[in-house]
Each structure stands twice: as C-alpha cells, then as structure tokens.
Backbone as JSON, one array per atom type, in Angstrom:
{
  "sequence": "XXXXXXXXXXXXXXXXXXXXXXXXXXXXXXXXXXXXXXXXXXXXXXXXXXXXXXXXXXXXXXXXXXXXXXXXXXXXXXXXXXXXXXXXXXXXXXXXXXXXXXXXXXXXXXXXXXXXXXXXXXXXXXXXXXXXXXXXXXXXXXXXXXXXXXXXXXXXXXXXXXXXXXXXXXXXXXXXXXXXXXXXXXXXXXXXXXXXXXXXXXXXXXXXXXXXXXXXXXXXXXXXXXXXXXXXXXXXXXXXXXXXXXXXXXXXXXXXXXXXXXXXXXXXXXXXXXXXXXXXXXXXXXXXXXXXXXXXXX",
  "N": [[88.48, 44.13, 148.11], [87.4, 44.25, 144.8], [88.55, 42.24, 142.21], [89.76, 42.2, 138.83], [90.24, 39.68, 137.67], [88.55, 38.04, 139.13], [86.08, 38.98, 138.33], [86.07, 38.16, 135.67], [85.91, 35.39, 135.99], [83.42, 35.19, 137.26], [81.72, 36.07, 135.18], [82.1, 33.96, 133.4], [81.03, 31.8, 134.83], [78.37, 32.66, 135.02], [77.69, 32.59, 132.33], [78.02, 29.89, 131.6], [76.79, 28.36, 133.54], [77.79, 26.68, 135.5], [80.42, 25.72, 137.84], [82.26, 23.84, 136.93], [81.96, 23.87, 134.13], [82.66, 26.52, 133.63], [85.3, 26.38, 134.44], [86.4, 24.72, 132.46], [86.11, 26.43, 130.24], [87.73, 28.54, 130.95], [90.16, 27.35, 131.21], [91.17, 26.28, 133.59], [91.07, 24.76, 136.9], [88.2, 23.23, 138.53], [88.1, 23.55, 141.39], [89.67, 25.87, 141.58], [88.05, 27.8, 140.37], [85.89, 27.78, 142.15], [87.19, 28.68, 144.47], [87.92, 31.3, 143.71], [85.42, 32.45, 143.36], [84.46, 32.4, 145.97], [86.23, 34.23, 147.1], [85.48, 36.52, 145.72], [82.82, 36.89, 146.56], [83.34, 37.38, 149.21], [84.67, 39.82, 149.03], [82.62, 41.35, 147.94], [80.77, 41.23, 149.94], [78.34, 39.95, 150.06], [76.16, 37.22, 149.01], [76.61, 35.97, 145.69], [75.99, 33.95, 143.99], [73.7, 31.21, 143.62], [73.11, 27.81, 144.18], [71.15, 25.81, 142.18], [69.92, 22.86, 141.84], [71.8, 21.29, 139.43], [72.87, 23.55, 138.42], [74.21, 26.91, 138.59], [72.87, 29.86, 139.81], [72.53, 33.36, 139.4], [72.41, 35.71, 142.05], [70.51, 38.71, 142.89], [72.42, 40.65, 143.44], [74.57, 39.45, 142.19], [73.74, 39.54, 139.52], [73.75, 42.3, 139.09], [76.48, 42.81, 139.35], [77.6, 41.33, 137.25], [76.42, 42.67, 135.15], [77.71, 45.16, 135.28], [80.28, 44.28, 135.01], [80.92, 43.79, 132.35], [81.37, 46.32, 131.15], [83.45, 47.2, 132.82], [85.53, 45.32, 132.37], [85.86, 45.61, 129.64], [86.75, 48.24, 129.52], [89.14, 47.95, 130.95], [90.54, 46.21, 129.27], [90.81, 47.85, 127.02], [92.41, 49.83, 128.15], [94.71, 48.32, 128.76], [95.53, 47.64, 126.17], [96.08, 50.18, 125.14], [98.16, 51.03, 126.81], [100.02, 49.05, 126.15], [100.47, 49.77, 123.5], [101.68, 52.26, 123.81], [103.94, 51.5, 125.25], [105.14, 49.94, 123.33], [105.8, 51.83, 121.48], [103.96, 52.3, 119.49], [102.23, 54.22, 119.86], [101.84, 57.3, 121.69], [103.0, 60.3, 123.35], [105.09, 63.13, 123.35], [106.17, 66.01, 124.96], [108.06, 68.6, 123.99], [110.42, 71.09, 124.78], [112.43, 73.73, 123.61], [115.36, 75.79, 123.15], [115.71, 78.55, 120.8], [117.85, 78.3, 118.76], [118.44, 75.62, 118.97], [116.0, 74.55, 118.21], [115.98, 75.06, 115.49], [118.06, 73.6, 114.46], [119.03, 71.07, 115.76], [116.57, 69.87, 116.54], [114.75, 69.5, 114.21], [116.04, 67.44, 112.67], [116.17, 65.36, 114.56], [113.44, 64.89, 115.18], [112.37, 64.2, 112.71], [113.65, 61.77, 112.21], [112.68, 60.32, 114.4], [109.93, 60.23, 113.83], [109.98, 58.75, 111.46], [110.86, 56.28, 112.4], [109.08, 55.66, 114.47], [106.12, 56.15, 113.78], [103.7, 56.44, 115.15], [104.14, 57.94, 117.39], [103.65, 61.08, 118.8], [104.92, 64.37, 118.81], [105.06, 67.44, 120.44], [106.1, 70.87, 120.19], [107.47, 73.62, 121.85], [108.99, 76.84, 122.37], [111.53, 77.97, 124.56], [113.91, 79.67, 126.52], [116.6, 78.49, 128.63], [116.74, 79.65, 132.04], [114.02, 79.1, 132.05], [112.96, 76.99, 130.51], [113.86, 74.77, 131.92], [112.51, 75.11, 134.3], [109.9, 74.69, 133.36], [110.02, 71.96, 132.81], [110.36, 70.87, 135.41], [107.96, 71.71, 136.5], [106.12, 70.17, 135.25], [105.21, 70.84, 132.72], [106.36, 70.04, 130.39], [108.02, 67.25, 128.77], [110.57, 66.75, 127.87], [113.41, 68.79, 127.89], [115.33, 70.79, 125.89], [118.33, 72.25, 126.49], [120.88, 74.58, 127.64], [124.05, 75.35, 129.14], [126.68, 77.46, 130.24], [130.24, 76.93, 130.37], [131.74, 76.46, 133.54], [131.85, 76.64, 137.11], [129.67, 77.74, 138.42], [127.27, 76.96, 137.42], [126.89, 74.26, 137.81], [125.29, 72.92, 139.67], [122.63, 73.1, 139.13], [121.12, 71.14, 137.79], [121.02, 68.79, 139.2], [118.91, 67.16, 140.05], [117.85, 66.08, 137.81], [117.66, 64.0, 134.84], [120.35, 64.02, 132.74], [121.23, 64.3, 129.45], [124.03, 64.59, 127.72], [124.73, 66.44, 124.74], [126.25, 68.1, 122.87], [129.23, 70.19, 122.68], [129.15, 73.53, 122.28], [130.81, 75.93, 120.64], [131.61, 79.39, 121.12], [131.72, 81.96, 118.71], [133.23, 84.82, 117.13], [131.58, 87.56, 115.55], [131.7, 89.79, 112.96], [131.32, 92.86, 111.02], [131.63, 92.57, 107.44], [133.38, 94.41, 106.38], [135.04, 95.0, 108.42], [138.15, 95.54, 110.17], [139.16, 93.21, 111.29], [137.98, 91.18, 109.95], [139.16, 89.32, 108.27], [140.79, 87.9, 109.9], [142.31, 85.0, 111.28], [142.04, 84.12, 113.95], [141.15, 85.76, 117.0], [141.73, 87.51, 120.09], [139.44, 88.13, 122.75], [139.71, 90.67, 123.82], [140.39, 92.24, 121.71], [138.16, 93.41, 120.8], [137.5, 95.37, 122.56], [136.95, 98.13, 122.35], [134.75, 98.24, 120.76], [131.32, 98.71, 119.65], [128.67, 96.62, 120.86], [126.51, 93.9, 119.93], [124.17, 92.14, 121.63], [122.93, 88.9, 122.7], [120.52, 86.54, 123.94], [119.28, 86.79, 127.39], [120.82, 85.08, 129.18], [123.03, 84.64, 127.56], [123.95, 87.24, 127.32], [124.8, 87.8, 129.92], [126.88, 85.97, 130.08], [128.57, 87.02, 128.11], [129.3, 89.51, 129.25], [130.68, 88.58, 131.52], [132.85, 87.2, 130.33], [134.11, 89.27, 128.96], [134.79, 91.0, 131.07], [136.59, 89.38, 132.35], [138.6, 89.6, 130.56], [139.4, 92.12, 131.0], [137.81, 94.36, 130.37], [134.7, 96.19, 130.04], [131.95, 95.46, 128.08], [130.44, 97.63, 125.66], [127.23, 97.63, 125.21], [125.19, 98.17, 122.63], [122.89, 97.25, 121.36], [120.42, 94.8, 122.14], [119.0, 91.64, 121.73], [116.82, 88.82, 121.62], [116.65, 87.47, 119.32], [118.39, 85.66, 117.08], [118.83, 85.89, 114.2], [118.33, 88.64, 114.02], [120.48, 89.67, 115.47], [122.6, 88.93, 113.78], [121.85, 90.36, 111.52], [122.1, 93.03, 112.42], [124.84, 93.17, 112.96], [125.76, 92.68, 110.37], [124.92, 95.0, 109.15], [126.78, 96.75, 110.01], [126.64, 97.78, 112.58], [127.84, 96.97, 114.9], [129.72, 94.49, 116.83], [129.58, 90.96, 117.63], [129.31, 88.06, 119.72], [128.52, 84.82, 119.14], [126.95, 81.58, 119.58], [128.1, 78.74, 117.71], [126.09, 77.03, 116.86], [123.9, 78.72, 116.64], [124.63, 80.38, 114.53], [124.75, 78.56, 112.51], [122.17, 78.17, 111.61], [121.53, 80.49, 110.37], [122.04, 82.64, 107.63], [124.8, 84.51, 107.45], [124.63, 87.32, 106.19], [126.57, 89.93, 104.97], [128.27, 89.8, 107.12], [131.09, 88.41, 108.93], [132.63, 85.51, 110.34], [134.85, 84.95, 113.09], [137.39, 83.19, 114.84], [137.41, 83.03, 118.32], [139.68, 83.46, 120.91], [140.76, 82.95, 124.32], [139.04, 79.74, 123.93], [135.47, 79.7, 124.4], [132.79, 77.87, 125.57], [129.48, 76.46, 125.36], [127.48, 74.05, 126.97], [125.4, 71.81, 125.44], [122.44, 70.14, 126.17], [120.02, 67.51, 126.67], [117.27, 67.33, 128.76], [115.41, 65.53, 131.23], [112.96, 64.25, 133.58], [113.7, 61.84, 136.18], [111.72, 59.72, 136.39], [110.33, 60.05, 133.98], [112.26, 59.38, 132.16], [112.09, 56.67, 131.87], [109.96, 56.23, 130.24], [109.04, 54.92, 127.14], [108.67, 56.52, 124.74], [109.79, 58.97, 125.46], [112.43, 58.2, 126.02], [113.18, 57.38, 123.46], [113.06, 59.82, 122.11], [115.13, 61.25, 123.37], [117.29, 59.67, 122.53], [117.27, 60.13, 119.75], [117.73, 62.86, 119.63], [120.35, 62.88, 120.57], [121.61, 61.47, 118.5], [121.17, 63.25, 116.4], [122.78, 65.35, 117.23], [125.34, 64.29, 116.91], [125.65, 64.41, 114.22]],
  "CA": [[88.58, 44.81, 146.83], [87.0, 43.41, 143.67], [89.63, 42.13, 141.24], [89.3, 41.94, 137.47], [90.26, 38.24, 137.39], [87.36, 37.46, 139.73], [84.94, 39.35, 137.47], [86.1, 37.29, 134.48], [85.41, 34.07, 136.39], [81.98, 35.33, 137.49], [81.05, 36.11, 133.87], [82.14, 32.61, 132.83], [80.06, 30.99, 135.57], [77.04, 33.1, 134.61], [77.45, 32.19, 130.94], [78.0, 28.43, 131.44], [75.85, 27.8, 134.5], [78.39, 25.81, 136.52], [81.84, 25.93, 138.09], [83.06, 22.95, 136.1], [81.94, 24.37, 132.74], [83.44, 27.75, 133.62], [86.7, 25.99, 134.53], [86.82, 24.27, 131.13], [86.2, 27.59, 129.35], [88.85, 29.4, 131.37], [91.39, 26.58, 131.19], [91.68, 26.09, 134.95], [90.4, 23.68, 137.61], [86.94, 23.58, 139.19], [88.37, 24.14, 142.71], [90.18, 27.24, 141.43], [86.89, 28.65, 140.11], [85.15, 27.88, 143.41], [87.96, 29.52, 145.39], [87.86, 32.69, 143.28], [84.07, 32.94, 143.62], [84.38, 32.67, 147.41], [86.97, 35.47, 147.34], [84.68, 37.62, 145.18], [81.69, 37.1, 147.45], [83.88, 37.99, 150.43], [84.93, 41.23, 148.71], [81.34, 42.02, 147.72], [80.04, 41.26, 151.21], [76.99, 39.39, 149.88], [76.17, 36.1, 148.06], [76.47, 36.33, 144.28], [75.55, 32.76, 143.26], [72.88, 30.25, 144.34], [73.07, 26.56, 143.46], [69.79, 25.26, 141.96], [70.16, 21.58, 141.17], [73.15, 21.2, 138.89], [73.27, 24.84, 137.85], [74.43, 28.06, 139.45], [72.05, 31.0, 139.4], [72.98, 34.63, 139.97], [71.53, 36.5, 142.93], [70.31, 40.06, 142.38], [73.73, 41.32, 143.51], [75.4, 38.85, 141.14], [73.3, 40.07, 138.23], [74.23, 43.68, 138.99], [77.93, 42.8, 139.16], [77.86, 40.86, 135.89], [76.03, 43.75, 134.23], [78.78, 46.17, 135.27], [81.57, 43.66, 134.68], [81.21, 43.91, 130.92], [82.0, 47.63, 130.91], [84.73, 47.29, 133.54], [86.53, 44.5, 131.7], [86.12, 46.22, 128.33], [87.61, 49.41, 129.76], [90.46, 47.47, 131.34], [91.19, 45.69, 128.06], [91.21, 49.01, 126.22], [93.55, 50.47, 128.83], [95.88, 47.46, 128.58], [95.96, 47.77, 124.79], [96.67, 51.5, 124.96], [99.46, 51.02, 127.48], [100.92, 48.22, 125.34], [100.82, 50.55, 122.31], [102.64, 53.27, 124.23], [105.18, 50.81, 125.6], [105.74, 49.48, 122.08], [106.02, 53.01, 120.63], [102.97, 52.43, 118.42], [101.48, 55.41, 120.24], [102.54, 58.04, 122.73], [103.13, 61.73, 123.16], [106.22, 63.76, 124.03], [106.14, 67.47, 124.91], [109.45, 69.05, 123.92], [110.67, 72.53, 124.79], [113.79, 73.94, 123.14], [115.78, 77.15, 122.85], [115.51, 78.74, 119.36], [118.87, 77.75, 117.85], [118.26, 74.18, 119.0], [114.79, 74.25, 117.44], [116.23, 75.18, 114.05], [119.18, 72.77, 114.03], [118.97, 69.7, 116.28], [115.22, 69.32, 116.67], [114.16, 68.96, 112.98], [116.66, 66.16, 112.32], [115.78, 64.35, 115.55], [112.01, 64.55, 115.09], [112.14, 63.5, 111.44], [114.09, 60.39, 112.41], [111.75, 59.69, 115.34], [108.67, 59.95, 113.12], [110.2, 57.67, 110.51], [111.01, 55.02, 113.12], [107.9, 55.43, 115.31], [105.12, 57.1, 113.27], [102.58, 56.63, 116.07], [104.52, 58.83, 118.49], [103.44, 62.49, 118.48], [105.76, 65.29, 119.57], [104.73, 68.86, 120.35], [107.29, 71.69, 120.41], [107.38, 75.04, 122.18], [110.32, 77.4, 122.56], [111.84, 78.71, 125.78], [115.33, 79.65, 126.88], [116.85, 78.21, 130.05], [116.26, 78.58, 132.93], [112.58, 78.91, 131.99], [112.67, 75.66, 129.98], [114.11, 73.81, 133.0], [111.37, 75.28, 135.22], [108.75, 74.02, 132.74], [110.19, 70.52, 133.01], [110.1, 70.55, 136.81], [106.56, 72.0, 136.8], [105.27, 69.21, 134.55], [104.67, 71.41, 131.49], [106.98, 69.38, 129.24], [108.64, 65.96, 129.09], [111.99, 66.86, 127.53], [113.85, 70.17, 127.69], [116.64, 71.01, 125.27], [118.82, 73.41, 127.23], [122.33, 74.77, 127.6], [124.69, 76.12, 130.19], [128.06, 77.8, 129.89], [131.27, 76.32, 131.19], [131.99, 77.19, 134.79], [131.33, 75.93, 138.29], [128.48, 78.36, 138.99], [126.03, 76.36, 136.88], [126.96, 72.82, 137.86], [124.38, 72.32, 140.63], [121.22, 73.38, 138.86], [120.44, 70.01, 137.16], [121.32, 67.58, 139.96], [117.72, 66.33, 140.24], [117.33, 65.72, 136.49], [118.45, 63.13, 133.97], [121.04, 64.9, 131.8], [121.83, 63.64, 128.29], [124.91, 65.53, 127.0], [124.59, 66.37, 123.3], [127.44, 68.62, 122.22], [129.84, 71.41, 123.18], [128.91, 74.54, 121.25], [131.8, 76.99, 120.84], [131.25, 80.74, 120.73], [132.56, 82.55, 117.67], [133.02, 86.24, 116.92], [130.88, 87.96, 114.32], [132.06, 91.18, 112.67], [130.93, 93.28, 109.67], [132.6, 92.09, 106.47], [134.37, 95.45, 106.12], [135.79, 95.24, 109.65], [139.58, 95.28, 110.04], [139.47, 91.86, 111.74], [137.13, 90.22, 109.23], [139.98, 88.27, 107.66], [141.68, 87.29, 110.89], [142.02, 83.6, 111.59], [141.54, 84.09, 115.32], [141.41, 86.99, 117.75], [141.39, 87.46, 121.51], [138.22, 88.9, 122.99], [140.0, 92.08, 124.12], [140.53, 92.98, 120.46], [136.88, 94.1, 120.58], [137.23, 96.15, 123.77], [136.43, 99.47, 122.03], [133.69, 98.1, 119.76], [129.93, 98.58, 120.1], [128.3, 95.21, 120.85], [125.13, 93.41, 119.78], [124.09, 91.02, 122.57], [121.83, 87.97, 122.47], [119.56, 86.24, 125.0], [119.76, 87.23, 128.72], [121.92, 84.25, 129.69], [124.19, 84.89, 126.7], [124.46, 88.58, 127.65], [125.55, 87.68, 131.17], [128.13, 85.29, 129.78], [129.4, 87.97, 127.38], [129.84, 90.48, 130.2], [131.67, 87.89, 132.35], [134.04, 86.92, 129.54], [134.8, 90.55, 128.69], [135.39, 91.46, 132.32], [137.76, 88.56, 132.57], [139.65, 90.09, 129.66], [139.82, 93.44, 131.44], [137.0, 95.49, 129.92], [133.24, 96.04, 130.07], [131.46, 95.72, 126.72], [129.41, 98.64, 125.47], [126.15, 96.95, 124.48], [124.29, 99.14, 122.0], [121.63, 96.58, 121.03], [120.25, 93.47, 122.72], [117.82, 90.98, 121.18], [116.8, 87.37, 121.75], [116.5, 86.91, 117.98], [119.72, 85.54, 116.49], [118.9, 86.53, 112.88], [118.42, 90.08, 114.21], [121.87, 89.95, 115.85], [123.41, 88.83, 112.56], [121.49, 91.49, 110.66], [122.66, 94.26, 112.97], [126.28, 93.12, 112.7], [125.94, 92.83, 108.93], [124.68, 96.39, 108.8], [127.89, 97.53, 110.5], [126.28, 98.48, 113.82], [128.58, 96.46, 116.04], [130.23, 93.12, 116.76], [128.85, 90.05, 118.5], [129.81, 86.7, 119.93], [127.36, 83.94, 119.08], [127.25, 80.14, 119.49], [128.15, 78.21, 116.34], [124.78, 76.45, 116.54], [123.01, 79.81, 116.23], [125.04, 80.87, 113.21], [124.49, 77.5, 111.54], [120.8, 78.27, 111.08], [121.33, 81.83, 109.8], [123.02, 83.04, 106.63], [125.31, 85.8, 107.95], [124.83, 88.27, 105.09], [127.26, 91.16, 105.36], [129.05, 89.58, 108.34], [132.09, 87.36, 108.86], [132.92, 84.89, 111.63], [136.25, 84.8, 113.46], [137.58, 82.36, 116.02], [137.74, 83.8, 119.51], [140.54, 82.77, 121.87], [140.65, 81.49, 124.5], [137.7, 79.27, 123.57], [134.36, 79.69, 125.35], [131.81, 76.91, 125.05], [128.28, 76.16, 126.15], [127.12, 72.63, 126.93], [124.03, 71.57, 124.99], [121.97, 68.9, 126.77], [118.59, 67.21, 126.75], [116.93, 67.06, 130.16], [114.1, 65.01, 131.58], [112.85, 63.8, 134.96], [114.07, 60.42, 136.29], [110.61, 58.82, 136.07], [110.0, 60.18, 132.57], [113.31, 58.75, 131.36], [111.71, 55.27, 131.66], [108.87, 56.16, 129.25], [109.7, 54.6, 125.86], [108.67, 57.62, 123.77], [110.75, 59.97, 125.93], [113.76, 57.63, 125.81], [113.46, 57.41, 122.02], [113.32, 61.22, 121.75], [116.49, 61.55, 123.84], [118.23, 58.97, 121.66], [117.33, 60.77, 118.43], [118.41, 64.15, 119.81], [121.78, 62.59, 120.65], [122.08, 61.12, 117.16], [121.18, 64.49, 115.6], [123.93, 66.13, 117.66], [126.57, 63.71, 116.36], [125.73, 64.75, 112.8]],
  "C": [[88.25, 43.84, 145.71], [88.11, 43.44, 142.63], [89.07, 41.74, 139.87], [89.26, 40.44, 137.17], [89.04, 37.54, 137.99], [86.12, 37.78, 138.89], [84.89, 38.48, 136.22], [85.55, 35.91, 134.81], [83.9, 34.12, 136.62], [81.21, 35.35, 136.18], [81.02, 34.73, 133.24], [81.14, 31.7, 133.51], [78.64, 31.36, 135.15], [76.7, 32.62, 133.21], [77.29, 30.68, 130.8], [77.07, 27.73, 132.41], [76.46, 26.89, 135.54], [79.87, 26.12, 136.68], [82.69, 25.08, 137.14], [83.11, 23.42, 134.65], [82.75, 25.65, 132.61], [84.94, 27.42, 133.66], [87.22, 25.52, 133.18], [87.0, 25.45, 130.18], [87.42, 28.44, 129.66], [90.18, 28.66, 131.36], [92.01, 26.42, 132.56], [90.88, 24.96, 135.61], [89.11, 24.17, 138.26], [87.18, 24.13, 140.59], [88.89, 25.57, 142.62], [89.04, 28.21, 141.18], [86.11, 28.86, 141.41], [85.86, 28.81, 144.39], [87.86, 31.0, 145.01], [86.47, 33.27, 143.5], [83.87, 33.23, 145.11], [85.08, 33.99, 147.74], [86.17, 36.68, 146.85], [83.49, 37.92, 146.08], [82.14, 37.74, 148.76], [84.14, 39.47, 150.21], [83.63, 42.0, 148.57], [80.53, 42.12, 149.01], [78.63, 40.72, 151.11], [77.08, 38.23, 148.92], [75.91, 36.58, 146.63], [75.89, 35.18, 143.46], [74.72, 31.87, 144.19], [72.85, 28.98, 143.51], [71.62, 26.09, 143.37], [69.95, 23.98, 141.15], [71.6, 21.51, 140.72], [73.67, 22.53, 138.37], [73.46, 25.89, 138.94], [73.62, 29.23, 138.91], [72.54, 32.24, 140.12], [71.95, 35.19, 140.94], [71.35, 37.88, 142.29], [71.64, 40.85, 142.38], [74.66, 40.78, 142.43], [75.04, 39.38, 139.77], [73.82, 41.5, 138.02], [75.73, 43.71, 138.69], [78.29, 42.33, 137.74], [77.53, 41.95, 134.88], [77.12, 44.82, 134.14], [80.12, 45.59, 134.83], [81.93, 43.83, 133.22], [81.92, 45.23, 130.6], [83.35, 47.76, 131.58], [85.82, 46.54, 132.8], [86.86, 45.06, 130.31], [87.03, 47.44, 128.47], [89.02, 49.01, 130.12], [91.22, 46.94, 130.13], [91.67, 46.83, 127.18], [92.42, 49.71, 126.82], [94.82, 49.65, 128.64], [96.43, 47.58, 127.16], [96.64, 49.12, 124.53], [98.05, 51.58, 125.6], [100.48, 50.19, 126.69], [101.37, 48.96, 124.09], [101.85, 51.61, 122.65], [103.98, 52.63, 124.54], [105.91, 50.33, 124.35], [105.99, 50.57, 121.07], [105.13, 52.99, 119.39], [102.09, 53.64, 118.68], [102.3, 56.13, 121.3], [102.67, 59.5, 122.36], [104.33, 62.22, 123.96], [106.09, 65.27, 123.84], [107.57, 67.97, 125.05], [109.5, 70.56, 123.98], [112.15, 72.73, 124.45], [114.08, 75.43, 123.02], [115.84, 77.31, 121.33], [116.57, 78.13, 118.45], [118.87, 76.23, 117.87], [117.07, 73.75, 118.17], [115.06, 74.23, 115.94], [117.34, 74.27, 113.55], [119.03, 71.32, 114.48], [117.58, 69.08, 116.18], [114.66, 68.79, 115.35], [114.73, 67.6, 112.59], [116.2, 65.06, 113.26], [114.33, 63.92, 115.37], [111.67, 63.85, 113.78], [112.53, 62.04, 111.56], [113.15, 59.64, 113.35], [110.44, 59.34, 114.65], [108.83, 58.81, 112.13], [110.26, 56.31, 111.2], [109.76, 54.66, 113.92], [106.79, 56.39, 114.89], [103.93, 57.34, 114.19], [102.89, 57.56, 117.22], [104.4, 60.28, 118.05], [104.31, 63.35, 119.39], [105.26, 66.71, 119.35], [105.96, 69.66, 120.74], [106.89, 73.11, 120.77], [108.8, 75.53, 122.46], [110.41, 78.16, 123.88], [113.33, 78.59, 126.04], [115.47, 79.13, 128.32], [117.14, 79.52, 130.77], [114.77, 78.32, 132.85], [112.23, 77.5, 131.5], [112.86, 74.59, 131.06], [112.99, 73.91, 134.04], [110.13, 74.58, 134.66], [108.82, 72.52, 132.93], [109.84, 70.13, 134.44], [108.63, 70.77, 137.18], [105.6, 71.07, 136.06], [104.69, 69.73, 133.26], [105.34, 70.86, 130.24], [107.62, 68.09, 129.73], [110.14, 65.96, 128.84], [112.31, 68.33, 127.32], [115.23, 70.16, 127.04], [117.17, 72.31, 125.83], [120.33, 73.52, 127.07], [122.78, 75.48, 128.86], [126.14, 76.35, 129.79], [129.03, 77.12, 130.85], [131.52, 77.15, 132.44], [131.29, 76.51, 135.94], [130.0, 76.49, 138.76], [127.2, 77.69, 138.51], [125.93, 74.87, 137.16], [125.94, 72.16, 138.79], [122.92, 72.35, 140.19], [120.46, 72.19, 138.27], [120.63, 68.71, 137.93], [120.13, 66.64, 140.09], [117.17, 65.8, 138.92], [118.23, 64.67, 135.82], [119.03, 64.02, 132.87], [121.65, 64.06, 130.68], [122.71, 64.66, 127.56], [124.78, 65.34, 125.49], [125.84, 66.88, 122.58], [127.96, 69.84, 122.96], [129.82, 72.43, 122.05], [129.83, 75.74, 121.5], [131.24, 78.34, 120.4], [132.23, 81.26, 119.7], [132.24, 84.04, 117.56], [132.35, 86.5, 115.6], [131.13, 89.45, 114.12], [131.53, 91.55, 111.3], [132.02, 92.89, 108.68], [133.65, 93.14, 106.12], [135.24, 95.74, 107.34], [137.26, 94.85, 109.45], [139.95, 93.85, 110.42], [138.68, 90.78, 110.99], [137.92, 89.07, 108.63], [140.89, 87.57, 108.63], [141.3, 85.83, 111.13], [141.45, 83.44, 112.97], [141.93, 85.39, 116.0], [141.14, 86.72, 119.23], [140.22, 88.41, 121.74], [138.52, 90.37, 123.25], [140.28, 92.9, 122.87], [139.27, 93.78, 120.15], [136.54, 95.04, 121.73], [136.58, 97.5, 123.46], [135.26, 99.44, 121.05], [132.31, 98.22, 120.4], [129.49, 97.12, 119.92], [126.81, 95.02, 120.59], [125.05, 92.16, 120.65], [122.85, 90.18, 122.3], [120.93, 87.8, 123.67], [120.13, 86.64, 126.37], [120.91, 86.41, 129.27], [123.18, 84.48, 128.87], [124.79, 86.26, 127.0], [125.3, 88.52, 128.92], [126.9, 87.01, 130.93], [129.09, 86.22, 129.04], [130.08, 88.95, 128.34], [130.92, 89.83, 131.06], [132.96, 87.64, 131.6], [134.83, 88.2, 129.29], [135.46, 91.1, 129.95], [136.64, 90.66, 132.66], [138.93, 88.98, 131.7], [140.03, 91.53, 129.96], [139.01, 94.6, 130.92], [135.52, 95.16, 130.06], [132.68, 96.37, 128.69], [130.38, 96.81, 126.7], [128.32, 98.03, 124.59], [125.18, 97.99, 123.95], [122.92, 98.54, 121.71], [121.61, 95.22, 121.7], [118.95, 92.88, 122.19], [117.95, 89.48, 121.39], [116.81, 86.68, 120.38], [117.87, 86.87, 117.29], [119.81, 86.11, 115.07], [118.99, 88.05, 112.99], [119.84, 90.48, 114.61], [122.75, 89.95, 114.61], [123.13, 90.0, 111.62], [122.09, 92.8, 111.13], [124.18, 94.3, 112.77], [126.55, 93.34, 111.23], [125.74, 94.25, 108.44], [125.78, 97.32, 109.33], [127.65, 98.24, 111.81], [127.01, 97.97, 115.05], [129.13, 95.08, 115.78], [129.44, 92.27, 117.74], [129.65, 88.78, 118.7], [128.59, 85.81, 120.03], [127.8, 82.47, 119.1], [127.25, 79.7, 118.02], [126.8, 77.65, 115.93], [123.81, 77.52, 116.07], [123.35, 80.3, 114.83], [124.74, 79.84, 112.14], [123.13, 77.64, 110.88], [120.52, 79.61, 110.42], [122.41, 82.1, 108.75], [123.54, 84.42, 107.01], [125.64, 86.79, 106.83], [125.47, 89.55, 105.61], [128.12, 91.01, 106.59], [130.03, 88.43, 108.12], [132.34, 86.81, 110.26], [134.43, 84.82, 111.84], [136.32, 83.94, 114.72], [138.05, 83.21, 117.19], [138.57, 82.92, 120.46], [140.64, 83.58, 123.17], [139.22, 81.02, 124.25], [136.71, 79.34, 124.73], [133.29, 78.79, 124.77], [130.58, 76.87, 125.96], [127.94, 74.69, 125.94], [125.65, 72.5, 126.55], [123.6, 70.2, 125.51], [120.47, 68.73, 126.53], [118.3, 66.76, 128.17], [115.56, 66.41, 130.25], [114.11, 64.62, 133.05], [113.18, 62.31, 135.05], [112.94, 59.46, 135.93], [110.27, 58.86, 134.58], [111.03, 59.48, 131.68], [113.0, 57.29, 131.07], [110.59, 55.12, 130.63], [109.48, 55.95, 127.87], [109.75, 55.76, 124.87], [109.66, 58.71, 124.16], [112.17, 59.48, 125.7], [114.14, 57.67, 124.34], [113.77, 58.83, 121.55], [114.72, 61.63, 122.17], [117.53, 60.91, 122.93], [118.38, 59.68, 120.31], [117.92, 62.18, 118.52], [119.92, 63.94, 119.88], [122.35, 62.23, 119.28], [122.16, 62.35, 116.25], [122.39, 65.33, 115.95], [125.23, 65.6, 117.07], [126.75, 64.05, 114.89], [126.18, 66.18, 112.57]]
}
C-alpha cells in the first residue's frame, strides 16, 4: 500500500535530485530516505528511481507517481485541515430533531449560545415527536434528538442503546376555562375532571392522559385531539373542555381565556437529549448536548 509519507519523500527526491539533499529538506537522515524509497518501490512493484552519476532520475513510473502525488497530498492536506476545523469547532454540522414545545423553549436558547461560542458550527432543525424522533436518530437521519418519556417502567428500556443526557422533569398541569369553577383552585386531583369534556394533545400525551385518568377511576371523554399545543389552549380558552399539558408547552403559549391549576398527584415527563454512542464523541454534537443542558437549567 502506498503511504502519504512515502509520496512526500519521493517528491523531495525528485525536486532535489538526491537522497542526501532530500534528507536535508525533510529534516531526516539519508538512510531514512533510502529506506522509505525502497518501501515505496516495493509497494509500487516497479523501480521509481535510477541513479545517474550523483543524481537520482525518475523512471516513467516514478514520473507518473510524482505527477499524481501533488493532487493526492493536496487533497490529504485539505482533509486534515477540515478535520482539524471540525475537531476544533471552527466548522461542523449538527442535525437536530425536536418535539414542538422543546423547539420553542429549549432549542432557541441552546442554539443561540452555541452559535455565539462556535460560529462555524451549523445546526439544522426539524420537528418530530417521539418515538419517531428516536427512530430518526437510529436510522441516521439526525445527530441529536430532543425527546421525552413519561414516568413509569414501561418506557425504561427503549433508550438502552443510546447516550441519554437528562435535561429536566416537566410536570403536567391542568388547564381550564377562566370561568370554570376550578379556575381559582390551588390544586385539584385529576378525578375532579371526570365529568368534563377533554382536549387531548399528541398521541403519546393522549395515551398518558387515558392511563392517568383510568388510574383515577374514570375514562376521559375526549371531544377534541390535536398535536398543536396553541390549538389545545385555544379550545380550552373558548370553553370547549379541559386539558392537561406539560408546563414546557404552556410556557411557549399565552393561555388567553384559560387558567392553569396544579394537578395532584404529580405526573411528570422526562425531557432528554439523545444521541448515538459514536456521535457523542463528535465535538459539535457534544457541544450541542452541553448547551441544551445549560438551556434546561435556565
């Protein structure tokens, strides 16, 4: 196999005309140059140099190799510089996927800080709810997935093959029309809403709602279901039902015509940033995870 270091020595010999002159230019010994040229000729399977008096002359094969060496070494140098830029966070790309309430709360703060610290790092963002976002990560369609899962043993095995960066515990809160009898309550139990019409959120949130309500002894009557949190808030504000939403979702929406109440016992979802073990070693990915964690602490 032809090695780049051998090509550099061959170019020096061709340029200077001798092993000793090439050694002086490269800062090594004449025997080292001779040894590397023997190794290169062995790899090439043909003579590359002919001694003519005190000078070394290239054979036809040697001329061809030197001609190609310039492009090979230039490409290698460019690759080394690009890799060094990525490793030093002067360049790089991160593909981030997030669920909507994370996109509107955690992601802007994290990406603004990342850009300020590493302006050469580019981040793209698409939205997807788990488990689709986790599938995208495993399929290679993103580098970091902002995801969530609700408390409970049934979800604890799904991320065993991933690097999990915990960000925050997001508590669910009740949302009622401002004219509702419980609008001024400090806290309520979930069964206080047993006879109410419900507005439900994303599919995973709907399943969690049904499980929590069943645990309290009733099945919720879901009149409306939407993945759009502002729509949930709008429907509640219009007096069409009640809802239970994560605090992170309400943080990004002005709940006009609606009031929040604390629901007991508390139900929380775990917000995390996920990546693959190999990707966690990439500097730009590691920096993105760090800034998401810092955004969560704020």
